[in-house]
C-alpha positions in Angstrom: -0.2 -5.6 -41.8 2.0 -4.8 -38.8 4.7 -7.3 -38.0 5.7 -8.2 -34.4 9.2 -6.9 -35.1 7.7 -3.4 -35.4 6.2 -3.4 -31.9 8.2 -6.0 -29.8 10.5 -5.0 -27.0 14.1 -5.6 -28.3 16.1 -5.0 -25.1 15.0 -8.3 -23.6 16.8 -9.5 -20.5 17.3 -13.3 -20.2 18.3 -15.6 -17.4 20.3 -18.8 -17.6 18.7 -22.1 -16.5 21.6 -22.6 -14.0 21.3 -19.2 -12.3 19.7 -19.0 -8.9 16.1 -17.9 -8.2 17.6 -14.9 -6.4 19.6 -13.8 -9.5 16.4 -14.1 -11.6 14.4 -12.1 -9.1 17.0 -9.4 -9.0 17.1 -9.2 -12.8 13.3 -8.9 -12.8 13.5 -6.1 -10.3 16.3 -4.2 -12.2 14.3 -4.5 -15.5 10.9 -3.9 -13.9 9.5 -7.1 -15.5 7.6 -10.1 -14.3 9.0 -12.7 -16.7 12.3 -13.6 -18.2 13.1 -16.0 -21.1 15.4 -18.8 -19.9 18.3 -19.6 -22.2 21.0 -22.3 -22.4 23.6 -20.5 -24.5 21.6 -18.9 -27.3 18.8 -21.5 -27.2 15.5 -20.6 -25.6 14.6 -23.4 -23.2 11.9 -21.9 -21.0 10.3 -19.0 -19.3 10.3 -18.0 -15.6 7.9 -15.6 -14.0 7.8 -13.9 -10.7 4.8 -16.2 -9.9 6.9 -19.3 -10.7 9.6 -18.1 -8.3 7.0 -17.4 -5.6 4.5 -20.3 -6.0 6.8 -23.1 -7.4 9.9 -22.0 -5.4 9.4 -20.1 -2.2 6.1 -21.5 -1.3 7.6 -25.0 -1.7 10.4 -24.1 0.7 13.2 -23.6 -1.9 16.0 -21.4 -0.9 16.3 -18.6 -3.4 20.1 -18.3 -3.1 20.5 -22.0 -3.7 17.7 -23.2 -6.0 18.0 -22.9 -9.8 15.8 -21.3 -12.4 15.5 -24.7 -14.0 13.7 -26.0 -10.9 10.7 -23.7 -11.3 10.7 -22.5 -15.0 8.0 -23.4 -17.5 9.7 -25.7 -20.0 6.9 -25.6 -22.6 8.2 -22.5 -24.4 5.7 -20.3 -26.2 7.2 -18.1 -28.9 6.5 -16.4 -32.1 8.6 -15.2 -35.1 9.6 -11.6 -35.6 8.0 -11.8 -39.0 4.6 -12.9 -37.7 1.7 -10.5 -38.0 0.2 -8.9 -34.9 -3.1 -10.5 -35.8 -1.4 -14.0 -35.9 0.3 -13.4 -32.5 -2.9 -12.1 -30.9 -4.7 -15.3 -32.0 -1.8 -17.4 -30.7 -1.9 -15.6 -27.3 -5.6 -16.2 -27.1 -5.4 -19.9 -28.0 -2.5 -20.6 -25.7 -3.9 -18.3 -22.9 -0.6 -16.4 -22.5 0.1 -12.6 -22.1 3.6 -12.6 -23.5 5.7 -14.5 -26.0 9.4 -14.7 -26.7 10.2 -13.5 -30.2 12.7 -15.6 -32.2 14.6 -14.8 -35.4 15.1 -17.1 -38.4 18.0 -18.8 -36.6 15.6 -19.5 -33.7 17.6 -17.1 -31.4 15.7 -14.8 -29.1 15.6 -11.2 -30.4 12.8 -9.8 -28.2 9.6 -10.3 -26.3 6.1 -9.2 -27.0 3.4 -8.7 -24.4 -0.3 -8.1 -24.8 0.5 -4.6 -23.3 2.8 -3.9 -26.2 0.1 -4.7 -28.7 -2.6 -2.8 -26.7 -0.4 0.4 -26.6 0.8 0.3 -30.2 -2.1 -1.4 -32.0 -5.2 -1.6 -29.9 -7.6 -3.2 -32.4 -9.2 -6.3 -31.0 -6.9 -6.6 -27.9 -10.1 -6.8 -25.8 -11.0 -10.1 -27.7 -7.5 -11.5 -27.1 -7.6 -10.5 -23.4 -11.0 -12.2 -23.0 -9.6 -15.4 -24.6 -6.5 -15.4 -22.4 -8.6 -14.8 -19.3 -11.4 -17.4 -19.9 -10.8 -20.7 -18.1 -10.6 -23.7 -20.4 -13.6 -26.1 -20.1 
Protein backbone atom coordinates (compact mmCIF):
# COMPACT_ATOMS: atom_id res chain seq x y z
CA UNK A 1 0.00 0.00 0.00
CA UNK A 2 1.53 3.27 -1.14
CA UNK A 3 1.46 6.19 1.29
CA UNK A 4 0.89 9.80 0.26
CA UNK A 5 4.34 10.66 1.68
CA UNK A 6 5.81 8.55 -1.14
CA UNK A 7 4.21 10.55 -3.97
CA UNK A 8 3.42 14.03 -2.62
CA UNK A 9 5.23 17.19 -3.66
CA UNK A 10 7.42 18.21 -0.75
CA UNK A 11 8.69 21.57 -1.97
CA UNK A 12 5.37 23.27 -1.39
CA UNK A 13 5.19 27.05 -1.54
CA UNK A 14 2.80 28.73 0.87
CA UNK A 15 1.40 32.22 1.24
CA UNK A 16 0.48 34.12 4.38
CA UNK A 17 -3.10 35.18 4.95
CA UNK A 18 -1.95 38.82 5.27
CA UNK A 19 -0.03 38.89 1.98
CA UNK A 20 -1.50 40.68 -1.03
CA UNK A 21 -3.24 39.01 -3.92
CA UNK A 22 -0.44 40.29 -6.14
CA UNK A 23 2.18 38.55 -3.96
CA UNK A 24 0.19 35.30 -4.12
CA UNK A 25 -0.19 35.54 -7.89
CA UNK A 26 3.54 36.20 -8.30
CA UNK A 27 4.39 33.17 -6.17
CA UNK A 28 2.03 31.04 -8.26
CA UNK A 29 3.74 32.26 -11.42
CA UNK A 30 7.24 31.59 -10.02
CA UNK A 31 6.28 28.07 -8.90
CA UNK A 32 4.07 27.37 -11.94
CA UNK A 33 1.15 26.32 -9.74
CA UNK A 34 -2.51 27.25 -9.56
CA UNK A 35 -3.02 26.93 -5.81
CA UNK A 36 -1.17 27.79 -2.62
CA UNK A 37 -1.83 26.68 0.94
CA UNK A 38 -2.44 29.68 3.18
CA UNK A 39 -0.70 29.75 6.54
CA UNK A 40 -0.74 31.78 9.70
CA UNK A 41 2.66 31.01 11.17
CA UNK A 42 2.94 27.25 10.80
CA UNK A 43 -0.81 26.65 10.93
CA UNK A 44 -2.71 25.84 7.74
CA UNK A 45 -5.69 28.21 7.60
CA UNK A 46 -6.88 27.99 4.01
CA UNK A 47 -6.17 27.53 0.34
CA UNK A 48 -6.06 30.15 -2.40
CA UNK A 49 -6.26 29.38 -6.10
CA UNK A 50 -5.68 31.41 -9.22
CA UNK A 51 -9.45 31.16 -9.72
CA UNK A 52 -10.08 32.63 -6.24
CA UNK A 53 -7.87 35.60 -7.09
CA UNK A 54 -9.59 36.12 -10.43
CA UNK A 55 -13.24 35.41 -9.59
CA UNK A 56 -13.48 36.43 -5.93
CA UNK A 57 -10.95 39.24 -6.19
CA UNK A 58 -10.35 40.91 -9.53
CA UNK A 59 -13.87 40.33 -10.88
CA UNK A 60 -15.26 41.95 -7.72
CA UNK A 61 -13.09 45.03 -8.22
CA UNK A 62 -10.44 44.27 -5.60
CA UNK A 63 -7.05 45.87 -6.17
CA UNK A 64 -4.45 43.10 -6.27
CA UNK A 65 -1.73 45.28 -4.72
CA UNK A 66 -3.95 46.19 -1.76
CA UNK A 67 -6.32 43.27 -1.14
CA UNK A 68 -5.30 40.39 1.06
CA UNK A 69 -5.25 36.66 0.49
CA UNK A 70 -7.59 36.29 3.48
CA UNK A 71 -10.22 38.25 1.51
CA UNK A 72 -10.54 35.57 -1.20
CA UNK A 73 -9.12 32.32 0.19
CA UNK A 74 -11.18 29.22 0.88
CA UNK A 75 -11.21 28.83 4.64
CA UNK A 76 -12.60 25.32 4.69
CA UNK A 77 -9.24 23.59 4.57
CA UNK A 78 -9.07 20.17 2.95
CA UNK A 79 -6.06 18.11 3.96
CA UNK A 80 -4.73 14.62 4.42
CA UNK A 81 -2.00 13.02 6.49
CA UNK A 82 1.34 12.01 5.04
CA UNK A 83 0.65 8.51 6.40
CA UNK A 84 -2.68 8.13 4.57
CA UNK A 85 -2.83 5.59 1.79
CA UNK A 86 -3.21 6.70 -1.80
CA UNK A 87 -6.53 4.85 -1.95
CA UNK A 88 -7.84 6.73 1.10
CA UNK A 89 -6.80 10.09 -0.35
CA UNK A 90 -8.32 9.31 -3.76
CA UNK A 91 -11.61 8.47 -2.03
CA UNK A 92 -11.39 11.71 -0.02
CA UNK A 93 -10.74 13.74 -3.18
CA UNK A 94 -13.74 12.16 -4.85
CA UNK A 95 -16.05 12.72 -1.88
CA UNK A 96 -14.94 16.32 -1.39
CA UNK A 97 -14.70 17.02 -5.13
CA UNK A 98 -11.19 18.51 -4.93
CA UNK A 99 -8.15 17.93 -7.13
CA UNK A 100 -5.50 18.70 -4.52
CA UNK A 101 -4.99 18.42 -0.78
CA UNK A 102 -2.49 19.90 1.62
CA UNK A 103 -0.48 17.19 3.39
CA UNK A 104 0.07 17.56 7.13
CA UNK A 105 2.42 15.75 9.49
CA UNK A 106 1.63 14.43 12.97
CA UNK A 107 2.09 17.96 14.41
CA UNK A 108 -0.53 19.24 11.93
CA UNK A 109 2.11 21.26 10.08
CA UNK A 110 2.17 21.40 6.30
CA UNK A 111 4.81 19.15 4.75
CA UNK A 112 3.57 18.93 1.19
CA UNK A 113 0.74 18.93 -1.27
CA UNK A 114 -0.75 16.14 -3.33
CA UNK A 115 -2.69 16.64 -6.54
CA UNK A 116 -4.68 14.20 -8.61
CA UNK A 117 -1.95 14.63 -11.23
CA UNK A 118 0.66 13.36 -8.75
CA UNK A 119 -1.40 10.25 -8.19
CA UNK A 120 -2.12 9.75 -11.89
CA UNK A 121 1.55 9.97 -12.87
CA UNK A 122 2.91 7.87 -10.02
CA UNK A 123 0.11 5.40 -9.37
CA UNK A 124 -2.52 5.46 -12.07
CA UNK A 125 -4.89 2.76 -10.83
CA UNK A 126 -8.44 4.05 -10.49
CA UNK A 127 -7.63 7.74 -11.02
CA UNK A 128 -10.30 7.77 -13.74
CA UNK A 129 -12.95 6.90 -11.11
CA UNK A 130 -11.67 9.63 -8.79
CA UNK A 131 -11.66 12.22 -11.59
CA UNK A 132 -15.22 11.24 -12.48
CA UNK A 133 -16.32 11.73 -8.84
CA UNK A 134 -14.55 15.08 -8.61
CA UNK A 135 -16.09 16.32 -11.85
CA UNK A 136 -19.66 15.15 -11.31
CA UNK A 137 -21.90 17.95 -10.01
CA UNK A 138 -23.57 17.25 -6.69
CA UNK A 139 -27.32 16.63 -6.90
